[in-house]
N, C-alpha and C positions, 0 to 999 in steps of 0.2 A: 364560751372562749375555747376551751379544750376541745369542743365538737367542731371549731373551725378549724384548729391546728391540725386535728385527726384527718379533716377532710382534705388539708394542704398537702399533709404527708401522702396521703393515699393517692392524690394526683400525681404528685413526684413520682411516686413508688410505681406508677403505672407509666410515666413518661419514661423512666428510665427503661423500664423492662421493656417497653416499646422501640425505644431506640435499642438496646440490646439486640434485641429481636431483627431490626433491621441490618445491624452490624454482622451479625450471625448469617443471616439471611442472604447478604451480600457475599459473605466470604465462603459459602456452601453451593454457590449455584454455579457448579463447576459443568466441564464436558464428561458426559457418560461414558465416553470412549474407554478402551481399555488400555490405557498407554503405556503397561509393561509388557505390551504384545508386541510393540515395535522392536526392530533390531537395527543396531547401530549401522551405519554406513561405512566403506572403506572412504576416507577422506585425504587427498593429497595436494589440498590445499592449507597455506599457512599464510599467518598475518606479519606482515612484516613491520609497518609502521601504523601509529593511529593518534588522533588527537583528535579536541572537541566536534569538528566537520568532517573528518575524512577517517578512512580504515584502506590500507595499502594491503593488499594481498597476492601472493604469487601460486601459481600452481607448478609445482614439480614433476617435472618430465614432459614429454612431448604431448601432441596433440590438444584438439580444440577444446575449448573451456564453454560448458552449456549452463545457458541459466536458464530455469524454471520459472514461470509466473502465474502467479493467480491471483485472482480479484474479487472483491465482494462475497467472501466467505459466510458474513454475517452469522457467526457462529453466536445466536442470542438467546441460547437456553430450552431452544425445542430438542426435546432428546432426540427424536427421527431423524429431523433434517441436520441437525449438530453431525450426528453420525453419520449420516449419507456424506457429509461435506468431508468430515475428517476421514471417512475411509477412502475418499477421492483423492485428497491430498496424499495420504501414506500412499497409497495404489501409485500414483503417477512419479512420486517422487523414488518409490522404490524399483521402479522399471527403468526411470530414465537415467537414473543416477547423475544427479549434478551436481555442479560443484557449486552451485548456489543457486538458494529459492528467494525470489522475492514475492513479495503481498503488496497489492495497489493499493489497499485503503478498504474503509469498512470491512475489517478483517474480524474481530470481536463487537458485536455490537449490542442496543439495547442493555436495560439497569442491570445493577447487581453482579456486574462483568468482573469484580477483580480477580477471581479466582478462576473464570473463564480465561484471560489473559495469561494467568501464571500457568495454568494446564497448557493452554496453546504456546507457549513459551516451551515448556518443558518437553513437549511432543515433539519440536524440532529439536531440543535437547537429546532426546532418547534415537533418534533419526542418526545425530552426530554428521549435519549439512549446515554448513554457511546459510546463514539465511537476512534479509534486510526488509523491511517495509518503509511506506509512508502510511499516513493516518488519512482516513475517509471522512466526510461528512458526518458520518453517525457515530465517529469515536466520541464519546462522551457527554451524549444526548439522551441518555436516559436515567431514570430515578436512580440515584446511589450509584450510579456510574463512575468510574476513574476518570480525572482530568486528563485532559490530551497531553500535557507534561507528563503526567505522572504514566499514563500508558506507555508512554518513551521510556520512562525511568524503569518500568516493568520488564519490557524488551530488553532494552541494553543490558541489562545485568546479569542475561545466560550467557553462556562463555561463546557459544554458537552463532548469537545474534550480531550483526553488524551495525545494527541503527544507532544513529547517533543524535541528541537532541541538538547540535548545531550552535552557533554563536547566538548570545542574548541577544546584540545588539539588531537581528535579524528576526522579522515577522515568523511566526510559528513555530512548530514544533515538527523536528524532525529534517534538518535542511541539512543534507550532507553527501559525501560521493565517497564511492566504493572503487578506488582504481586498480585495476586487473592486470597483474604483471606476466611475462612469458617467463619460462625458468632461466633465460639469460638477463632478465631485471630488466629488458625493455618493456614500454608501455604498451599493452594490450587494446584496452579498452577504459573507459571512465563511465562509470553511471553516476549519474546526477540525481540524488533524490530530494524532492520539495515539497512542503506542505500546502497545501490548496486551500485548507482552511474548510469551515462550513458554510455559514452563512454571512452576508454583508451585514455589519453594525452601520447605525446612521451615519456614524463617523465616517467609514468608508465609504459609505455612497457616497457624500458631501465631497471627500477627499477624491473620488473618481468620477466623479458627474455623472453619479447614476439617477435618475429619478423616480425609476419605478418604486412604486409602493410595495408594502410587503415583504416576503421573501425573497433574496435573489442569492444566487449562488456565490460563493467566496471564490478568490483564484489567487494565483502568485502575485507576491505585492512588490512595489518599488523597491523597498529594501532587498527582498529576495533575490530582483534582477541584478541588484547594485552587485549582491554576493555571487552569484552567478559569474557575472564579469571578472571579477577578483580572482575567484579561485581557479577560472580559465586561464587566466594571465599566469597566475602561479605554477600551474600546471604545465603552461606554455614553457615557462622559462626552466622547468625543471626536464620536461621530459622531449620537449621540442614537438611538432606537430601531431596530432592523438586524433582518433575516434571517441564520440561519446553517445550515450543514449540517455534521455531525460524519464523519470518515472514521475508522474503525479495521480491523483485521486481524479480530481474534477477535470474534465476536458478541458483543455485553452480554448480562446475565444475564436481562435480561428477555424477548429473542427465544425464548426456551425456555418457552415456555406452553403451556397446553392451549387452542391456536387450531382453533376448525373450519375444515372445508374452505370454507366459506363468508363467512371472515374474510379471506383472501388476497385482494388487490388485483389481483392477478395470481401469476403462476407457482405452482410447489409445492413441497411439503415432501416430498423423496425420499429421505430418511436422516436420521437425528435431530441437533437442532442440535449440535454442539460448545463451547457457549459458555463464557463466563469463569465459572469455578468459584466466583465471591465476586460481591457486589455493593458498590461502593466509594460508592454514591450518586451517579453520575456520571448517569444519567437522570433522576432525582429532582433534581440541581441544574440539568437542560435544561429540564425542564418549570417547574422554578420563574422560573428567568430569562426564560422565554417566547419569545423569539426563535429556537426550533431548530425548522425543518422536518423534519428527516430523521436518521438515524444508517443511514452506509452502511459495510458490511462485505465480507467473503468467507469464507474458510476450510475451506467444505463446498460440494465441487468439485459435486454434482449438486442443490443447492435452490437457488431463484431468488425465491422468494417476497418479498413485500413485505405487513408487515401495520400498523396504528395501533394504537399505544398513548398513550394519554393525550394525542392529537392530534399526536405525533410519528411519523413512518412511519421503521420500522423495515426495511432492506431490504437484500437482497442485490445486490453487484453481478454483471453477468452472470461466471461463469467463464472466463478467457481461454485457458489452458494446455493444450496438447496430449500433453503428456509426463508426466502424472500420471492416478490414476484419474479416470474421467469415463464418462460415461451407457453409451458403449461397453464399458469393460473393466469395468463395474459389473454393469450390465445386459443388455449385448450389443446395446443399441440402433441402428437404421439411423442415419447421417449424417443423414437429414432430421430427427431427433430430438434430435440432440446440440442441447447448450445453451451451448456453448463462443460466448462473444460480448464485448458491451461495452455500457454504458450510458450514454446519451446524456441529458445534463440542458442544458436552452434556457432561460436567465435573462433574464427581463426588467428592466427596469430599475428596477422596486420592489422586486426579489428575489426575486418569486414564481417558479415555475418549471415545465415540463412536463418527465417521465422517459418516455422510448423505451430499449426492451432492444431489441438489434441483434442477431441470431445469426449464427452462420458459416453458414448454410446459406439465407439471404435475399438 
């Protein structure tokens, strides 16, 4: 009997030590980049108001408002490629001096990623630039990875992060707006951020009439479209007509069309578009409301094209990560043909903007 008790205690001790090791490992898989080497930028942006699903900011002084966008950074714990990615992020933020930095999903991926999420946020904190993010399909999908909700909680706990979880009765985590004011408090631009999820559940497939078996990429749901309509109406009532941009991770249903090569305003389609497996009516709602200039997304690492759809630009953000499939691993392309980079939007006082693709080899 005593031997049996000792055996049980031994097993319990092993389980406790193993669980403790998992937790320790989870909390120590950080980014090896020297965060202390990052210098804080000059910042002329301030937060004017905020609530559960919006933040209003204002740039003091004249001049354009610069938004620098990255996507698919995939900080996955691989030392060499993580350092390459972080170095590229820091280099371009320092060079461009943006007023806002946007990350388009699959930001910190793979398992045991709690510390990487915290250090990624601390990196932005050290830079002293306001930043925002949406979640991709790979947030929360690794062993001992933080949940999607916890991911938002970690990011939004940092001073310079403008990401918000959004309302509880809306699908997803991270449905919010950033309302950008001019110095005279007129509305310059609204950025809508929406969670496009990861993979459809069987329940969602039934709801949206998807009959395909296996994994189907998720997308913006009806409750989120309703939220978009309500938020748009509220902003219109407060500010009048305005211009807007939407950021999601998974391309909307309309991005996968039979576009001819000369339809592309820039970039190229080098792989199939892995779009949402259904259409909940988001793009139609954007067309109806009339404020939308563009939908920006990521997800497909070797596509970087932009096309017009019913007067709305559907465009990839330049893919930014080095630790996942890319032009080199997929096609064997030399470095001068890689498309890792970022996308710069320069927004004028009236909300019109110019976009520039910035490549890693420039």
